[in-house]
C-alpha positions in Angstrom: -27.4 -3.8 21.1 -30.3 -1.8 22.3 -30.5 -4.1 25.6 -27.0 -3.1 26.3 -28.3 0.5 26.6 -31.8 -0.2 27.9 -33.2 1.4 25.2 -36.7 1.0 26.4 -39.8 1.4 23.6 -43.8 1.0 24.4 -46.6 0.7 22.1 -47.2 -1.4 18.8 -44.2 -4.0 18.5 -43.6 -2.9 14.7 -44.4 1.1 15.4 -42.8 1.4 19.1 -42.1 4.8 20.6 -38.8 5.1 22.8 -39.4 6.1 26.8 -36.1 5.8 28.1 -32.4 4.6 27.9 -29.4 4.1 30.1 -27.5 7.4 29.6 -24.7 6.4 32.5 -23.8 3.5 30.1 -23.6 5.2 27.2 -21.4 8.0 28.7 -19.1 5.4 30.4 -18.7 4.0 26.7 -17.9 7.2 25.0 -15.3 8.3 27.6 -13.7 4.8 27.0 -13.9 4.3 23.4 -14.5 7.8 22.1 -16.9 6.6 19.6 -20.3 4.3 20.3 -22.2 2.6 17.4 -26.0 2.0 18.3 -28.1 0.2 16.3 -31.0 2.2 14.8 -34.8 1.3 14.4 -34.7 -1.2 17.3 -35.4 -1.2 20.9 -36.7 -3.8 23.2 -40.1 -3.5 25.3 -40.3 -3.7 29.0 -40.8 -7.5 28.8 -37.1 -7.5 27.2 -38.4 -8.4 23.6 -37.6 -6.7 20.5 -39.5 -4.2 18.8 -38.9 -1.6 15.9 -39.8 2.2 15.7 -41.4 1.9 12.7 -40.5 2.8 8.7 -37.5 5.0 8.9 -37.0 4.7 12.8 -33.3 5.1 12.6 -34.4 8.8 12.6 -36.2 8.3 15.8 -33.2 6.5 17.5 -30.8 9.5 16.7 -33.2 12.2 17.7 -34.2 10.3 20.7 -30.6 10.0 21.9 -30.2 13.7 21.4 -33.1 14.1 23.5 -32.1 12.0 26.3 -28.5 12.9 26.5 -28.7 16.8 25.9 -26.1 16.3 23.1 -25.5 19.5 21.1 -25.8 18.2 17.8 -27.7 15.5 15.7 -27.3 15.1 12.1 -29.4 12.3 10.0 -27.4 11.3 7.0 -29.2 10.8 3.7 -28.7 10.3 0.1 -29.4 13.7 -0.7 -27.5 16.7 0.5 -30.6 18.7 2.3 -34.2 18.6 2.8 -36.1 19.6 -0.3 -39.9 20.3 -0.7 -39.7 17.2 -3.0 -37.5 15.0 -4.1 -34.8 16.5 -6.4 -34.0 13.1 -8.3 -37.6 13.0 -9.5 -38.0 16.6 -10.8 -36.5 18.3 -14.0 -36.4 21.6 -11.9 -34.6 21.4 -8.6 -37.4 22.0 -5.9 -36.8 24.3 -2.9 -34.0 23.4 -0.8 -34.2 24.3 2.8 -31.3 25.9 4.8 -33.6 25.6 7.8 -36.8 24.1 8.1 -39.6 24.5 10.7 -41.1 21.1 11.9 -44.2 22.3 9.7 -42.6 22.5 6.9 -40.8 18.9 7.6 -44.0 17.3 8.4 -45.5 18.4 5.1 -42.8 16.1 3.3 -44.0 12.5 2.1 -42.2 10.8 4.9 -39.8 9.1 2.5 -36.7 11.5 3.5 -37.3 11.8 7.3 -39.7 9.9 9.6 -42.5 12.2 10.7 -42.7 10.6 14.2 -38.9 11.8 14.6 -40.0 15.4 13.7 -43.0 15.5 16.1 -40.7 14.0 19.0 -38.3 17.0 18.4 -41.1 19.3 18.2 -42.3 18.4 21.8 -39.1 19.2 23.2 -37.7 21.8 20.8 -35.0 20.0 19.8 -33.1 21.2 16.5 -31.3 18.4 14.4 -30.0 18.5 11.0 -30.2 16.4 7.8 -27.8 16.1 4.7 -25.4 13.8 3.0 -22.0 12.4 4.2 -19.7 14.9 5.3 -22.2 17.7 4.5 -21.4 21.4 5.1 -24.4 23.2 4.5 -27.3 20.5 5.7 -30.9 21.6 6.6 -31.3 22.2 10.4 -35.1 21.3 11.5 -36.4 23.2 14.1 -39.1 25.5 15.8 -38.5 27.9 12.6 -38.5 30.4 10.5 -38.2 28.3 7.3 -35.3 29.7 5.0 -34.5 28.7 1.6 -31.0 28.3 0.0 -31.0 27.7 -3.8 -27.3 26.4 -4.0 -27.0 22.5 -3.4 -24.1 21.4 -1.3 -22.5 18.6 -3.7 -18.9 19.0 -4.0 -17.4 17.3 -7.0 -15.9 13.3 -6.1 -12.3 13.4 -5.1 -9.7 12.0 -7.7 -8.0 8.9 -6.8 -5.0 7.5 -8.6 -4.3 3.4 -7.5 -1.0 2.2 -7.7 -1.1 -1.6 -7.5 -4.1 -3.6 -8.7 -3.4 -6.9 -6.7 -6.0 -8.3 -4.3 -6.2 -5.6 -2.0 -5.8 -3.0 -5.1 -8.8 -4.9 -6.9 -11.0 -4.8 -3.4 -10.3 -0.7 -3.2 -11.1 -0.5 -6.7 -14.4 -2.3 -6.4 -15.2 0.0 -3.5 -14.7 3.1 -5.0 -16.7 2.2 -7.9 -19.6 1.7 -5.7 -19.2 5.3 -4.2 -19.2 7.5 -7.8 -20.5 10.5 -5.9 -17.7 10.3 -3.6 -14.8 9.0 -5.5 -13.4 9.0 -9.3 -10.7 6.9 -10.1 -8.6 8.9 -12.8 -5.9 6.2 -13.5 -4.1 2.9 -12.0 -1.2 0.8 -12.4 -0.4 -2.8 -12.3 3.2 -4.4 -13.2 1.5 -6.8 -15.6 -1.7 -5.8 -17.6 -4.4 -8.0 -18.3 -7.4 -8.3 -20.8 -9.4 -7.0 -18.0 -7.7 -3.7 -17.9 -9.1 -2.9 -21.2 -12.6 -2.3 -20.1 -12.4 -0.3 -17.3 -13.9 3.1 -16.7 -10.3 4.1 -15.9 -7.0 4.2 -17.6 -4.7 1.3 -16.7 -0.8 1.6 -17.1 2.2 -0.7 -16.0 4.1 2.8 -15.0 3.1 3.6 -11.3 5.3 6.8 -11.0 3.5 7.8 -14.2 0.1 7.5 -12.8 1.1 9.0 -9.2 2.2 12.1 -10.9 -1.4 12.9 -12.2 -1.9 15.4 -9.5 -4.8 13.5 -8.3 -6.3 14.4 -5.1 -5.4 11.1 -3.2 -2.7 8.5 -4.5 -3.0 5.2 -3.0 0.0 2.8 -2.8 -0.5 -0.5 -2.7 2.7 -2.0 -4.4 4.6 -3.4 -1.5 8.4 -3.4 -1.2 10.6 0.0 -0.6 12.1 0.7 -3.7 9.1 1.5 -6.3 7.1 2.3 -3.7 9.2 5.1 -2.3 9.4 6.5 -5.7 5.7 6.5 -6.0 5.0 8.0 -2.8 7.5 10.7 -3.3 6.0 11.6 -6.7 2.6 11.9 -5.3 3.4 14.2 -2.5 5.5 16.3 -4.7 2.5 16.5 -7.0 0.5 17.8 -4.2 -1.4 14.3 -3.7 -2.4 13.0 -0.3 -0.9 9.7 0.2 -2.7 6.8 1.5 -0.7 3.3 1.9 -0.8 -0.2 3.3 3.0 -0.5 3.0 4.2 -1.1 6.7 7.9 -1.8 5.2 8.0 1.6 3.6 6.7 3.6 6.7 9.0 2.1 8.9 11.8 2.6 6.8 11.1 6.2 5.2 8.3 7.7 7.4 10.5 10.7 8.5 11.4 11.8 4.9 8.0 11.3 3.7 6.3 13.2 6.5 8.5 15.9 6.0 7.8 15.9 2.3 4.2 15.8 3.0 4.3 18.8 5.5 6.5 20.8 2.8 3.4 20.3 0.1 0.7 20.8 2.5 -0.4 17.0 2.2 -1.0 14.1 4.4 -0.1 10.4 5.1 -3.0 8.0 5.9 -1.9 4.5 6.8 -4.6 2.9 8.9 -4.3 -0.6 6.8 -0.4 -0.8 7.3 -1.1 -2.0 11.0 -3.6 -4.9 11.6 -5.5 -4.7 8.5 -9.0 -3.5 9.9 -7.8 -3.3 13.4 -7.9 0.4 14.0 -4.4 0.4 16.1 -3.4 3.8 14.7 -6.6 5.5 15.1 -6.6 3.9 19.0 -3.0 5.9 19.8 -4.8 9.0 18.6 -7.4 8.8 21.5 -4.7 8.8 24.2 -1.2 8.6 25.5 0.4 5.2 25.6 3.2 3.6 27.1 3.3 0.4 25.5 1.3 -1.7 22.9 1.2 -5.5 22.7 -0.8 -7.9 20.3 -0.9 -10.2 17.5 -0.5 -8.0 14.3 -0.3 -10.4 11.5 -3.2 -12.2 10.4 -1.2 -14.7 8.1 0.9 -15.9 11.3 -1.9 -15.9 13.2 -3.9 -18.3 11.1 -0.8 -20.7 10.5 -0.4 -21.3 14.4 -4.2 -21.7 14.4 -3.8 -24.4 12.0 -0.7 -25.9 13.7 -2.7 -26.0 16.9 -5.4 -27.9 15.2 -3.0 -30.5 14.0 -2.2 -29.7 10.4 1.4 -30.0 9.3 3.3 -26.7 8.5 3.4 -26.9 5.0 -0.4 -27.5 4.8 -1.2 -24.6 7.0 0.7 -22.2 4.7 -1.2 -23.6 1.9 -4.3 -23.1 3.5 -3.7 -19.5 4.3 -2.8 -18.8 0.8 -5.8 -20.6 -0.8 -8.1 -18.6 1.7 -6.2 -15.5 0.5 -4.7 -14.7 4.1 -1.1 -15.0 2.7 1.1 -14.0 -0.2 2.9 -16.3 -2.6 6.0 -15.7 -0.4 4.8 -15.4 3.2 8.4 -15.6 4.8 8.2 -11.7 6.0 4.8 -12.7 8.0 6.3 -15.9 9.4 9.6 -14.9 10.6 8.0 -11.6 12.1 9.6 -8.9 9.8 5.9 -7.7 8.9 4.9 -7.5 12.4 8.5 -5.7 13.4 7.5 -3.2 10.6 4.4 -2.5 12.3 5.9 -1.8 15.3 8.2 0.9 13.9 4.7 2.0 12.3 3.5 2.4 16.0 6.5 3.9 17.4 6.8 6.7 14.5 3.2 7.3 15.7 3.9 7.3 19.5 6.8 9.4 19.0 9.4 6.7 20.2 12.6 6.2 18.5 13.8 2.4 18.2 17.2 1.7 17.4 17.7 -1.8 15.3 19.9 -3.3 17.9 16.7 -2.9 20.5 14.7 -5.1 18.6 14.1 -9.1 18.6 12.1 -11.6 16.6 11.6 -15.1 16.1 10.1 -17.4 13.5 7.1 -19.4 13.5 9.0 -22.0 11.1 11.6 -22.6 13.8 8.7 -23.1 16.6 7.1 -25.4 14.6 10.3 -27.6 13.9 11.2 -27.3 17.4 8.1 -27.5 19.5 5.4 -30.3 19.8 3.1 -29.7 22.7 3.2 -25.8 23.6 -0.3 -24.8 22.0 -1.8 -22.5 22.1 0.9 -20.3 20.8 0.8 -16.8 19.1 3.2 -14.6 17.6 3.1 -11.8 20.2 4.4 -8.3 19.1 5.3 -5.7 22.0 6.9 -2.3 21.6 7.6 0.7 24.3 9.7 3.5 23.8 13.0 1.2 24.5 12.6 -1.9 22.7 10.8 -3.9 20.1 10.1 -7.7 19.8 8.0 -10.3 18.2 8.3 -13.4 19.6 6.4 -16.9 19.4 5.3 -18.3 22.5 2.9 -20.1 24.4 -0.4 -18.4 26.0 -2.7 -19.2 28.5 -5.9 -20.6 26.9 -8.4 -18.3 28.3 -6.3 -15.2 27.5 -7.4 -12.6 24.7 -4.7 -13.8 22.9 -5.5 -17.4 22.7 -9.4 -16.4 21.6 -7.9 -14.5 19.0 -8.1 -16.9 15.8 -7.3 -17.5 12.5 -6.6 -14.1 10.6 -8.0 -12.0 13.6 -5.7 -9.4 15.3 -5.8 -7.5 18.5 -3.8 -4.8 20.0 -3.9 -3.9 23.6 -2.6 -0.4 24.3 -1.3 0.4 27.9 -1.9 3.9 29.0 0.1 6.1 31.5 -2.6 5.5 34.3 -2.6 2.0 34.4 -5.5 1.2 32.4 -5.6 -0.6 28.7 -7.5 -0.3 25.7 -8.0 -3.1 23.2 -8.8 -3.2 19.8 -9.6 -6.1 17.3 -10.3 -6.9 13.4 -9.3 -9.0 11.0 -5.6 -8.6 10.0 -5.6 -10.4 6.5 -7.4 -10.8 3.4 -8.5 -8.6 0.5 -11.4 -6.8 2.2 -10.6 -6.0 5.5 -7.5 -4.5 4.2 -9.4 -2.8 1.3 -11.8 -1.4 3.8 -9.4 -0.1 6.0 -7.9 1.9 2.7 -11.5 3.2 2.1 -11.7 4.5 5.8 -8.5 6.7 5.1 -9.9 8.0 2.0 -13.3 8.8 3.8 -11.2 10.5 6.5 -9.3 12.5 4.0 -12.6 13.4 2.1 -14.1 14.4 5.5 -11.1 16.9 6.5 -11.4 18.4 3.2 -15.2 19.0 4.0 -14.5 20.5 7.4 -11.7 22.9 5.7 -14.4 24.0 3.2 -16.8 24.7 5.9 -14.5 26.7 7.8 -13.8 28.7 4.8 -17.6 29.0 4.0 -17.7 30.5 7.6 -14.9 33.1 7.3 -16.3 34.1 4.1 -19.6 34.8 5.7 
C-alpha cells in the first residue's frame, strides 16, 4: 500500500499530485526480493488519508517513481503496441504510429491511452518513458523529441499451445488461455475420456496425448500426472521442438536430467513453477540467490487436513473436506504420506545443483500421526532439504511460528542463504486456480523470452 512507501500526494483528493516517497524503503525491498509491486493510482496525503491521482493515475505513479528513484527505464503497459495518433481499434486505416513521440505530440492525444498529468510531470523533469503492449519489443518512447513515426505494428502472432491433460487444472489453464487470445492459441488438447463438452471447444480434443504433444506447438503443457505416459508426452514434445511446461513433480524428480539433456539438444526449455508449491514461487526464488537449505510446508492437501484435525475433525472427514474443496485428488495418499512433498524436494535439489541419494531421505505419514497422536497440535508436515539429505516429517510447531500461521491449503518455503539470512515465500499450494495461474506464469515467461530474443535479433539487424 502507498503508506508503506510514504508515497505522499497533495491537492484534490480525487485528482492529487504525488510529491514524495521513501526511496530507502523501496531500494531495501528491491535488494531483498528483486521485485516490488506498488499499487498505482493511489497515494496518501500528509494527514495519512488515501487519495487518488485522477483518471489514468497509474501512469503518473510509474513516471513519478522513475523520477524519484532515477530508474533507467519506465514502461506503461497498455492494450496497444505503441502510441498512435488516434485509437487504431476505431479506424479503418491504421493511424500514424510513433516510434518516438515528443511531449507535445503525446498531449495532443485525447488522454484515453495516456494520462496527460503523467506526460506533463515527465516534461518538467525531461524524463523519457515507454508505452507499449505486454512484452513489446518496439514500444513508443515519449520524451523531449524529435517525433518519429514507425509504420510497422509490433503485434506478433499468439504462441501456439498443446494442452495434455484436461482435469481440474487443465480446465483452469484452458479457461485462462482462452481469455488471452492475443497471446496464446490452443491448437489441441488431450484427455483420457472424452466428453460432450469437448465437441464444442474452439480446439480439437483427442484421447491421445502423445499425438497432441507431437503437433509441434510452441509450447506443450503436460498435466497428466504419473510418470509413464507423461514421460512419453514430454519426450515427444521436446523432440518436436516444443517448450515444455509441467506441473508433474513426480516426473521431474525421476527424469529431470534426461529431460534437461534432451531440451538442451533441441534448443527448447522446461518450466515447472507449478510443480513445487502451486502458486508459491519456490523455484523462482531459487534463481535469485544461492541457498544452503530449504524448509517449509510444500503440500497444500496435507496442510489442509492437518488444520482440520487441529480443529477437531476426524481424519476421514478432513480428507473428504479437502476433496470437496478441490484441494485433494480422489486418491490423496501421496499427499498424506509425504511422497508428493519429497518429489518436490528432489525438484528443488535439481534446481539447486544438489544430488540426494534415496538412502538419505526420510518421510512420515499424516495418517499415522493422526492415528497415534491426540494432543500435539498444531502440527505441520515439514519438508526440509540441504545438499546432504531430505525429509518430510509431521511434527508439532510453536503456535507463534510462521508454520503454525500457514493455514489450510497455503504453503510456505524458507530459503536459507550462505550469509545466514533467509527468504520466505508463501502462496496457495492446492486447488485449480493457484496451480493454473502458476502454469500461466510459465507460459508468460516463455513468451517474454521469445520477445527478448526477437528484440536482440532486431538490434543486430539494425
